[in-house]
C-alpha positions as CSV (number, residue, x, y, z in Angstrom):
1,M,-41.3,-26.7,-22.8
2,K,-37.8,-28.0,-22.9
3,I,-36.8,-25.2,-25.2
4,V,-38.3,-22.6,-22.8
5,A,-36.4,-24.2,-19.9
6,A,-33.2,-24.2,-21.7
7,L,-33.6,-20.5,-22.7
8,A,-34.3,-19.7,-19.0
9,L,-31.1,-21.4,-17.9
10,L,-29.2,-19.6,-20.7
11,L,-30.5,-16.2,-19.6
12,A,-29.8,-17.0,-16.0
13,S,-26.2,-17.7,-16.9
14,F,-25.8,-14.2,-18.2
15,Q,-27.1,-12.6,-15.1
16,D,-24.7,-11.1,-12.6
17,P,-23.9,-13.4,-9.6
18,P,-25.8,-12.4,-6.4
19,K,-24.0,-9.7,-4.5
20,E,-22.9,-10.2,-1.0
21,P,-25.1,-8.3,1.5
22,P,-23.5,-5.0,2.6
23,L,-21.7,-5.1,5.9
24,D,-23.4,-3.8,9.0
25,P,-22.4,-0.1,9.3
26,A,-20.9,-0.8,12.8
27,V,-18.8,-3.6,11.5
28,Q,-17.7,-1.5,8.5
29,K,-16.6,1.3,10.9
30,V,-14.5,-1.1,12.9
31,C,-12.9,-2.6,9.8
32,D,-12.1,0.8,8.4
33,M,-10.6,1.9,11.7
34,I,-8.4,-1.2,11.9
35,R,-7.0,-0.8,8.4
36,S,-6.4,2.9,9.0
37,R,-4.5,2.3,12.2
38,C,-2.5,-0.5,10.6
39,T,-1.4,1.9,7.8
40,A,-0.5,4.6,10.3
41,L,1.4,2.4,12.7
42,V,3.4,0.7,9.9
43,S,4.4,4.2,8.7
44,Q,5.5,5.2,12.2
45,A,7.7,2.0,12.4
46,T,9.5,2.8,9.2
47,G,10.7,6.3,10.1
48,S,14.3,7.4,9.3
49,K,15.2,7.4,13.0
50,V,13.8,4.0,13.8
51,K,16.4,1.3,14.3
52,F,16.1,-2.2,13.0
53,E,15.5,-3.9,16.4
54,E,12.9,-1.2,17.3
55,A,11.0,-1.8,14.1
56,V,10.9,-5.6,14.8
57,A,9.7,-5.0,18.3
58,L,7.0,-2.6,17.0
59,A,5.9,-5.1,14.4
60,G,5.5,-7.8,17.1
61,K,3.1,-5.5,19.1
62,L,1.2,-4.1,16.1
63,E,-1.8,-6.3,16.5
64,E,-2.3,-5.5,20.2
65,T,-1.7,-1.8,19.5
66,I,-4.2,-1.7,16.6
67,V,-7.0,-3.4,18.6
68,E,-6.4,-1.2,21.7
69,E,-6.3,2.1,19.7
70,S,-9.3,1.1,17.6
71,A,-11.3,0.2,20.7
72,K,-10.4,3.5,22.4
73,K,-11.3,5.6,19.4
74,L,-14.6,3.9,18.8
75,G,-15.6,3.6,22.4
76,L,-15.7,-0.2,22.3
77,T,-13.9,-3.0,24.2
78,P,-11.0,-4.9,22.6
79,D,-13.2,-8.0,22.5
80,E,-16.0,-6.1,20.7
81,V,-13.5,-4.9,18.1
82,K,-12.2,-8.4,17.5
83,D,-15.7,-9.8,17.2
84,A,-16.6,-7.1,14.6
85,W,-13.3,-7.7,12.7
86,K,-14.3,-11.4,12.3
87,K,-17.2,-10.3,10.2
88,R,-15.1,-8.1,7.9
89,D,-15.2,-8.0,4.2
90,R,-12.2,-10.0,3.0
91,K,-9.8,-8.0,1.0
92,P,-6.7,-10.2,0.1
93,R,-3.4,-8.2,0.3
94,K,0.0,-9.4,-0.8
95,V,3.2,-8.2,0.8
96,A,6.6,-9.0,-0.8
97,Y,9.7,-8.8,1.3
98,G,11.9,-8.4,-1.8
99,D,15.6,-8.3,-1.2
100,G,15.0,-8.3,2.6
101,S,13.6,-11.8,2.4
102,W,16.8,-13.3,3.7
103,I,16.2,-11.8,7.2
104,P,12.9,-13.7,8.1
105,S,14.1,-16.7,6.1
106,G,17.3,-17.1,8.2
107,G,19.9,-16.1,5.7
108,Q,23.5,-15.3,6.8
109,D,23.6,-12.2,8.8
110,G,26.8,-10.3,7.8
111,G,30.2,-12.1,7.6
112,L,31.9,-13.0,4.4
113,D,30.2,-14.5,1.4
114,S,32.9,-17.2,1.2
115,Q,35.2,-18.8,3.8
116,V,37.8,-19.8,1.2
117,K,41.3,-18.5,1.4
118,G,43.5,-18.4,-1.6
119,T,46.5,-16.8,-3.3
120,P,45.4,-14.4,-6.0
121,V,47.0,-14.8,-9.4
122,P,49.4,-11.9,-9.9
123,D,49.1,-9.6,-12.9
124,S,51.6,-9.7,-15.7
125,T,55.2,-9.0,-14.6
126,D,56.0,-7.1,-17.8
127,L,57.8,-3.8,-17.3
128,V,57.6,-2.6,-20.9
129,G,55.6,-5.2,-22.8
130,G,55.3,-8.8,-23.7
131,G,58.6,-8.9,-25.7
132,P,61.0,-11.8,-25.3
133,S,64.0,-9.8,-24.1
134,I,65.0,-10.5,-20.6
135,L,65.6,-6.7,-20.2
136,T,61.9,-6.2,-20.4
137,R,61.0,-8.6,-17.7
138,R,61.6,-9.1,-14.0
139,K,61.4,-12.1,-11.8
140,P,57.9,-13.0,-10.6
141,P,57.4,-12.2,-6.9
142,P,57.3,-15.1,-4.5
143,P,53.9,-16.6,-3.7
144,S,52.1,-14.6,-1.1
145,E,50.3,-16.1,1.9
146,P,46.7,-17.2,1.3
147,V,44.2,-14.5,2.1
148,P,40.4,-14.5,2.6
149,M,38.7,-14.4,-0.8
150,G,35.2,-13.6,0.6
151,K,33.6,-10.2,0.6
152,P,31.3,-8.8,3.4
153,L,27.5,-9.5,3.2
154,K,25.2,-6.9,4.7
155,T,24.0,-7.3,8.3
156,R,20.3,-6.9,9.2
157,E,21.0,-3.4,10.5
158,E,23.0,-2.5,7.4
159,W,20.1,-3.7,5.1
160,W,17.6,-1.7,7.2
161,A,19.8,1.5,7.1
162,T,20.0,1.4,3.2
163,A,16.4,0.2,2.5
164,T,13.9,2.5,1.0
165,T,10.8,3.6,2.8
166,G,8.7,1.2,0.7
167,E,11.1,-1.7,1.5
168,R,10.9,-0.9,5.2
169,A,7.2,-0.7,5.2
170,A,6.9,-4.1,3.4
171,F,9.2,-5.6,6.0
172,V,7.3,-4.3,9.0
173,E,3.9,-5.2,7.5
174,G,5.1,-8.7,6.7
175,E,6.5,-9.2,10.2
176,F,3.2,-8.0,11.7
177,V,1.2,-10.4,9.5
178,R,3.4,-13.4,10.3
179,K,3.0,-12.8,14.0
180,A,-0.7,-11.7,14.0
181,S,-3.5,-14.0,15.1
182,F,-6.5,-12.0,13.9
183,V,-5.8,-12.3,10.1
184,E,-5.8,-15.3,7.8
185,K,-2.5,-15.7,6.0
186,K,-0.3,-17.9,3.9
187,E,3.3,-17.6,2.7
188,E,4.4,-17.9,-0.9
189,S,7.8,-17.7,-2.4
190,K,9.6,-17.2,-5.7
191,K,13.2,-17.8,-6.9
192,C,15.7,-15.1,-6.0
193,P,16.2,-13.3,-9.4
194,T,20.0,-12.8,-8.8
195,C,21.0,-16.5,-8.3
196,N,17.9,-18.1,-9.9
197,G,17.1,-20.0,-6.7
198,K,20.5,-21.6,-6.2
199,G,21.6,-19.5,-3.2
200,T,25.1,-19.2,-4.6
201,L,27.0,-17.5,-7.4
202,N,30.1,-18.4,-9.4
203,V,32.5,-15.5,-9.6
204,K,36.1,-14.9,-10.4
205,R,38.3,-13.0,-7.9
206,G,42.0,-12.4,-8.0
207,G,42.1,-14.6,-11.1
208,L,40.6,-17.5,-9.1
209,G,37.2,-19.2,-9.6
210,L,35.0,-19.0,-6.5
211,T,31.5,-20.1,-5.4
212,I,30.0,-17.5,-3.0
213,L,26.7,-16.9,-1.2
214,C,24.3,-14.8,-3.2
215,N,24.6,-11.3,-2.0
216,R,20.9,-10.7,-2.5
217,C,19.3,-13.7,-0.8
218,H,22.2,-14.6,1.5
219,G,21.9,-18.3,0.6
220,T,18.1,-18.6,1.2
221,K,17.4,-19.0,-2.5
222,E,13.9,-17.4,-2.5
223,D,12.0,-14.2,-2.0
224,L,9.3,-14.4,0.7
225,I,5.7,-13.2,0.0
226,V,2.9,-13.0,2.6
227,V,-0.7,-13.0,1.5
228,Y,-3.4,-12.1,4.1
229,E,-6.9,-10.9,4.6
């Protein structure tokens, strides 16, 4: 009997796990509509003529707009749409902000990547070559006044203007998710690949060594990732 019981347990372990019961067709219809409207509205918010501030404003209203439009198209009330969405089939989705992560993470918006001023080291003063003759040389110029050594970082608007359609869409979707109340979400991060999570880079400019803010993460050190369902 023990052998039979053991074999029964072994056979049971090879069986497929019980499947989740299918969603109620009415609930499935609401879920499909919400996901469809989300895709369409994100696309609208990333058009070539949409400015950065407009996109942020649209992302903030996306949840309300999705619910209202879904309710109207399905002949339901917004509350009925929300109640059906609570019963949805969970499909985890990951959105990576990429090199736009510094914007929601509070990185430096524009300005210079370093506030240091310095006197660049002049190039060789040779006229002909490196020979010892005084005829081939001139007196070095007097030291110049210290100048800013930093270079401009992108502003949010400049990043948006140069971002690809995919990068814009990820940004808008991420902002929608972070502000939405009708999805479950969590935030993850990974080291900025340019500065390896340091937030700064060591460079040489004008012959001088300099520590600057990373021009990819703007000092925030990490890429932001949002996972939601």
